[in-house]
LUMNUVO-302050 format. One line per field, with one value per atom (N, C-alpha, C): residue number from 1; atom name; x, z, y. Coordinates in steps of 0.05 Angstrom, whole numbers. Each point is the difference from the previous one (the first is absolute). Layout:
! LUMNUVO-302050
donu = c(NUM|...)
tiza = c(CA|...)
east = c(X|...)
up = c(Z|...)
north = c(Y|...)
This chain:
! LUMNUVO-302050
donu = c(1|1|1|2|2|2|3|3|3|4|4|4|5|5|5|6|6|6|7|7|7|8|8|8|9|9|9|10|10|10|11|11|11|12|12|12|13|13|13|14|14|14|15|15|15|16|16|16|17|17|17|18|18|18|19|19|19|20|20|20|21|21|21|22|22|22|23|23|23|24|24|24|25|25|25|26|26|26|27|27|27|28|28|28|29|29|29|30|30|30|31|31|31|32|32|32|33|33|33|34|34|34|35|35|35|36|36|36|37|37|37|38|38|38|39|39|39|40|40|40|41|41|41|42|42|42|43|43|43|44|44|44|45|45|45|46|46|46|47|47|47|48|48|48|49|49|49|50|50|50|51|51|51|52|52|52|53|53|53|54|54|54|55|55|55|56|56|56|57|57|57|58|58|58|59|59|59|60|60|60|61|61|61|62|62|62|63|63|63|64|64|64|65|65|65|66|66|66|67|67|67|68|68|68|69|69|69|70|70|70|71|71|71|72|72|72|73|73|73|74|74|74|75|75|75|76|76|76|77|77|77|78|78|78|79|79|79|80|80|80|81|81|81|82|82|82|83|83|83|84|84|84|85|85|85|86|86|86|87|87|87|88|88|88|89|89|89|90|90|90|91|91|91|92|92|92|93|93|93|94|94|94|95|95|95|96|96|96|97|97|97|98|98|98|99|99|99|100|100|100|101|101|101|102|102|102|103|103|103|104|104|104|105|105|105|106|106|106|107|107|107|108|108|108|109|109|109|110|110|110|111|111|111|112|112|112|113|113|113|114|114|114|115|115|115|116|116|116|117|117|117|118|118|118|119|119|119|120|120|120|121|121|121|122|122|122|123|123|123|124|124|124|125|125|125|126|126|126|127|127|127|128|128|128|129|129|129|130|130|130|131|131|131|132|132|132|133|133|133|134|134|134)
tiza = c(N|CA|C|N|CA|C|N|CA|C|N|CA|C|N|CA|C|N|CA|C|N|CA|C|N|CA|C|N|CA|C|N|CA|C|N|CA|C|N|CA|C|N|CA|C|N|CA|C|N|CA|C|N|CA|C|N|CA|C|N|CA|C|N|CA|C|N|CA|C|N|CA|C|N|CA|C|N|CA|C|N|CA|C|N|CA|C|N|CA|C|N|CA|C|N|CA|C|N|CA|C|N|CA|C|N|CA|C|N|CA|C|N|CA|C|N|CA|C|N|CA|C|N|CA|C|N|CA|C|N|CA|C|N|CA|C|N|CA|C|N|CA|C|N|CA|C|N|CA|C|N|CA|C|N|CA|C|N|CA|C|N|CA|C|N|CA|C|N|CA|C|N|CA|C|N|CA|C|N|CA|C|N|CA|C|N|CA|C|N|CA|C|N|CA|C|N|CA|C|N|CA|C|N|CA|C|N|CA|C|N|CA|C|N|CA|C|N|CA|C|N|CA|C|N|CA|C|N|CA|C|N|CA|C|N|CA|C|N|CA|C|N|CA|C|N|CA|C|N|CA|C|N|CA|C|N|CA|C|N|CA|C|N|CA|C|N|CA|C|N|CA|C|N|CA|C|N|CA|C|N|CA|C|N|CA|C|N|CA|C|N|CA|C|N|CA|C|N|CA|C|N|CA|C|N|CA|C|N|CA|C|N|CA|C|N|CA|C|N|CA|C|N|CA|C|N|CA|C|N|CA|C|N|CA|C|N|CA|C|N|CA|C|N|CA|C|N|CA|C|N|CA|C|N|CA|C|N|CA|C|N|CA|C|N|CA|C|N|CA|C|N|CA|C|N|CA|C|N|CA|C|N|CA|C|N|CA|C|N|CA|C|N|CA|C|N|CA|C|N|CA|C|N|CA|C|N|CA|C|N|CA|C|N|CA|C|N|CA|C|N|CA|C|N|CA|C|N|CA|C|N|CA|C|N|CA|C|N|CA|C|N|CA|C|N|CA|C|N|CA|C|N|CA|C|N|CA|C|N|CA|C|N|CA|C|N|CA|C)
east = c(-69|-9|15|10|15|-19|7|-16|4|-21|1|23|5|21|27|5|26|2|-22|0|5|-14|4|29|12|28|18|-5|16|-2|-24|-4|9|4|9|-21|-25|-21|-27|-19|-26|-17|-14|-19|-26|-14|-25|-23|-23|-24|-9|-17|-9|-14|-15|-14|19|24|19|17|-1|17|-7|21|-4|18|-5|15|29|19|28|8|16|9|-14|-23|-15|14|15|12|30|13|29|11|24|14|29|17|28|15|-12|13|-9|-21|-10|-12|4|-12|-13|-24|-15|1|7|1|-18|-16|-17|13|1|11|-22|0|-19|5|-21|2|-15|14|-13|-16|-21|-17|16|-5|13|28|9|26|-4|21|0|11|-16|9|25|3|23|25|-2|23|7|-19|5|13|-11|12|30|6|28|17|-10|16|5|-20|4|15|-1|15|28|6|27|15|-10|12|28|4|25|21|24|23|25|11|-8|-25|-15|-24|7|-18|3|-6|-20|-8|23|6|22|-10|-27|-11|-30|-12|-29|-8|-25|-10|-26|-10|-25|-18|-25|-19|-26|-11|-26|-20|-20|-17|-28|-7|-26|-23|5|-21|1|-23|-2|-21|8|-19|-4|-26|-7|-15|9|-12|-23|-14|-23|9|26|10|15|-6|11|30|12|27|0|19|2|26|-1|24|1|24|5|18|-5|15|25|22|23|9|10|11|30|13|29|6|21|8|31|11|29|8|16|10|-22|-19|-23|8|18|9|14|17|13|-19|-19|-20|-17|-8|-16|16|25|17|3|4|2|-26|-23|-25|-6|6|-5|17|25|18|-10|-9|-10|-26|-17|-26|5|18|6|11|18|12|-21|-20|-20|-26|1|-23|-25|4|-22|-7|-26|-9|1|7|0|-21|-10|-21|3|-14|-1|-27|-7|-25|5|-17|3|-27|-9|-24|-24|-4|-23|2|24|4|22|-2|22|13|24|15|20|-5|17|22|24|23|-4|-17|-4|-20|-9|-18|-29|-8|-27|-5|-25|-7|-28|-5|-26|-7|-26|-8|-2|8|-1|-29|-19|-28|-9|12|-7|16|18|16|-10|7|-6|25|-3|22|-4|21|-1|25|-3|22|4|25|6|18)
up = c(255|-8|16|-15|13|15|24|15|-12|1|-12|11|26|12|-11|-5|-12|-29|-14|-28|-1|18|1|6|19|7|-23|-15|-23|-22|-3|-21|9|25|10|5|3|5|5|9|7|-25|-1|-21|6|-20|4|-13|12|-14|-20|-19|-20|14|21|14|14|7|14|-18|-26|-18|0|-1|-1|-23|-8|-21|10|-17|7|3|20|5|22|8|22|27|3|26|-1|-18|-1|26|7|23|-8|20|-6|-12|0|-10|-28|-10|-27|-14|-26|-16|-24|-6|-23|-23|-23|-25|-20|-13|-22|-27|-18|-26|-21|-20|-21|-19|-10|-20|-25|-21|-24|-13|-14|-13|-18|3|-16|10|22|11|24|6|22|26|21|26|9|-4|8|-14|-26|-15|9|4|10|27|18|27|-2|-16|-3|-11|-20|-13|20|15|17|26|9|24|-6|-24|-8|-18|-3|-19|7|25|8|4|-9|3|3|24|24|12|16|12|22|4|23|26|0|24|9|26|11|16|4|15|-6|8|-3|-27|-7|-26|-7|-24|-10|-8|6|-5|-11|-21|-9|19|9|22|-8|-25|-9|4|3|2|-25|-14|-25|3|-7|0|-28|-9|-26|4|-13|4|-19|5|-17|-28|-3|-27|-13|10|-12|5|19|8|18|-3|17|14|27|16|17|0|17|23|23|24|3|9|8|27|16|26|1|12|4|30|7|28|0|23|2|-5|-19|-8|-16|14|-13|-19|8|-17|-25|3|-22|-20|11|-18|-14|14|-12|-23|4|-22|-23|6|-22|-16|13|-14|-15|11|-14|-25|1|-23|-21|8|-19|-13|16|-11|-19|6|-18|-27|2|-25|-17|13|-15|-5|8|-3|14|25|16|22|4|21|27|21|27|16|21|17|28|19|27|11|21|14|25|3|23|5|25|9|-18|-7|-16|-29|-9|-28|-13|-26|-16|-13|9|-10|-21|-25|-22|-4|-6|-2|-20|-19|-20|10|25|11|2|-14|2|27|9|25|-3|13|-1|28|7|26|-3|20|-1|-3|11|-3|-30|-16|-29|-17|12|-15|4|-18|3|12|21|14|-2|-9|-3|14|9|12|-16|-6|-15|17)
north = c(-610|26|22|21|21|19|7|19|27|16|27|17|-2|17|-7|-26|-8|10|-2|10|30|14|29|7|-15|5|-5|-22|-7|21|12|20|28|3|26|20|-8|19|-14|16|-11|-4|-22|-5|12|11|13|-15|2|-11|22|-7|19|24|-5|21|20|-9|16|18|-4|15|29|17|29|10|24|13|2|-10|2|29|6|27|15|-10|13|-4|-21|-6|-1|15|0|12|-9|11|4|3|6|-24|-24|-23|-9|13|-8|25|1|22|-12|10|-10|21|-10|17|-13|15|-10|7|-19|5|-4|18|-1|-23|-12|-21|9|9|8|-22|7|-19|-19|-26|-20|-8|11|-7|-19|-14|-19|13|-2|11|-14|-26|-14|10|5|11|28|17|27|-1|-16|-3|-7|-20|-8|23|14|21|23|8|23|-7|-25|-7|-10|-6|-9|19|24|19|9|9|11|-21|5|-19|16|1|-13|13|-14|11|20|19|18|-14|-18|-15|-18|1|-16|-24|-1|-22|-2|-22|-3|-10|5|-10|14|-7|10|-24|2|-21|12|-12|8|-13|16|-9|-7|1|-9|19|26|20|17|1|15|22|24|23|9|1|11|26|21|26|5|21|8|8|7|7|-23|-25|-25|-4|13|-6|-24|-18|-23|0|-3|0|-26|-12|-24|9|-12|7|-18|13|-15|11|-17|8|-4|19|-2|-1|-13|-1|1|5|3|29|4|27|14|13|12|22|17|22|-11|-20|-12|-13|-15|-13|21|21|21|13|5|11|-19|-26|-20|-1|0|-2|25|23|26|1|-9|0|-19|-24|-20|10|12|9|23|18|22|-10|-19|-12|-14|-12|-16|17|26|17|-11|-9|-11|19|5|17|-15|15|-11|15|-12|12|-11|14|-10|5|-14|3|17|21|18|13|-1|13|-6|-25|-8|7|8|8|-17|-4|-10|24|6|24|-9|9|-8|21|-9|18|23|-3|22|21|-2|20|-9|-21|-10|-12|2|-14|-11|-22|-14|-9|4|-11|-30|-14|-30|-9|15|-7|-1|17|2|-19|-16|-19|-28|-17|-29|-12|-16|-12|-31|-13|-29|-12|-25|-15|-25|-6|-25|-17)
C-alpha cells in the first residue's frame, strides 16, 4: 500500500479530506490563480474547459498549466461556474483563458472578499450560492 505522503508527492499536492475542502480561490497566492468559468445549461464543463484553455495558438502562457479543481458555484440566478486553477505564467494563462472565453461567449468570474464577482458586473455573496465539490 502506498503511503499518503508518497501519493501526495507523486500528485504534486496535498490531498484533502471532505471536511477540509474550501471554496477554490480563497487561498490563492503568487503561485496560483483561480478562475471560474460559466457553464451554460446543457453544456459540458469538460468541453468548455478544453475550449477556453486551448483556444489561443500559439498560447500566451509560456509555462505552467491549468487544472479544473472540482469546485462548483451555483448562483441564485441559476448561473453555474466551475473553478480552474492556473500556475506558472499566471498572466499568460489569464490572457489565454480570457481569449478563449470571449470567443466561446463564456462568462468568467473570481472569488474575492466573500463574493463571486462575474465579469459582466454581477456579484453574489458566497453565502447565497450553492457550493459543491466533485
